[in-house]
C-alpha positions in Angstrom: 124.4 35.6 4.3 123.9 39.3 3.9 126.4 41.9 4.9 124.6 45.2 5.4 126.0 48.7 6.0 124.7 52.2 6.1 126.3 54.9 3.9 125.9 58.6 4.7 126.9 61.1 2.0 128.7 64.1 3.2 127.6 67.7 2.3 128.8 68.8 -1.1 128.6 65.3 -2.6 125.9 63.1 -4.1 124.8 59.5 -3.8 125.8 59.2 -7.5 129.4 60.0 -6.6 129.4 57.0 -4.2 127.4 54.8 -6.5 130.1 55.1 -9.1 132.8 53.8 -6.7 130.4 51.2 -5.4 129.8 49.7 -8.8 133.5 49.7 -9.6 134.4 47.9 -6.4 131.5 45.6 -6.5 132.5 44.4 -10.0 135.8 43.3 -8.6 134.5 41.8 -5.4 131.8 39.8 -7.1 134.5 37.7 -8.9 135.2 36.1 -5.5 133.9 32.6 -4.8 130.6 32.7 -3.0 129.8 36.3 -4.0 126.1 36.5 -4.9 125.5 40.1 -5.8 125.2 43.5 -4.2 122.5 46.2 -3.9 122.6 49.9 -3.1 119.4 51.6 -2.0 118.6 55.2 -1.3 116.4 56.0 1.7 113.0 57.5 0.9 113.0 61.2 1.8 116.8 61.4 2.4 118.9 61.3 -0.8 122.1 61.3 1.3 121.3 58.1 3.2 121.9 54.8 1.5 121.8 51.1 2.6 124.2 48.7 0.9 123.6 44.9 0.9 126.2 42.3 -0.2 124.9 38.8 -0.7 127.3 35.9 0.0 126.9 32.1 0.0 128.5 32.0 3.4 130.2 34.1 6.1 133.4 32.1 5.4 133.3 33.1 1.7 133.0 36.8 2.7 135.7 36.6 5.3 138.0 34.9 2.8 137.4 37.7 0.4 138.0 40.4 3.0 141.3 38.7 4.1 142.7 39.3 0.6 143.7 42.9 0.4 143.1 43.6 -3.3 145.0 46.9 -4.0 142.5 47.8 -6.8 139.5 47.5 -4.4 141.3 49.3 -1.7 142.1 52.2 -4.0 138.5 52.5 -5.0 137.4 52.5 -1.4 140.0 55.1 -0.4 138.8 57.3 -3.4 135.3 57.3 -1.9 136.3 57.8 1.7 136.4 61.6 1.7 132.7 62.0 0.8 131.0 59.2 2.8 130.6 57.9 6.3 130.1 54.1 6.4 128.6 52.3 9.4 128.3 48.5 9.4 124.8 47.4 10.3 125.8 43.7 10.6 126.1 40.3 9.1 122.8 38.4 8.8 122.2 34.7 8.1 119.7 33.7 5.5 116.4 32.8 7.1 115.6 29.1 7.4 112.4 29.8 5.4 110.8 32.7 3.7 107.1 33.1 3.1 106.1 35.2 0.1 102.6 35.7 -1.3 102.0 34.2 -4.7 101.6 36.7 -7.6 98.5 35.0 -8.9 95.1 34.3 -7.3 95.1 30.7 -6.3 
């Protein structure tokens, strides 16, 4: 599953300020069972708008990780709170199938 949220950088701060906190928290969170990686993307044309995507093996794995209140992760999140606004977009199941074009001429 994918957990997706929008991050808005407040005036006077940069995406790089948030990215530092994101990487530190992600390194800790990704140790959890079922964690499959994270991504942070900047919106084209708006350097203060980001989308964050966390990949998990299942919603149950993500919920179990969220239920554990890791003080180190919470401290990192609190340190970033003054310069961002975060809006959850939602939790999305993996598609039953994905069609991707091949990279070679068949």
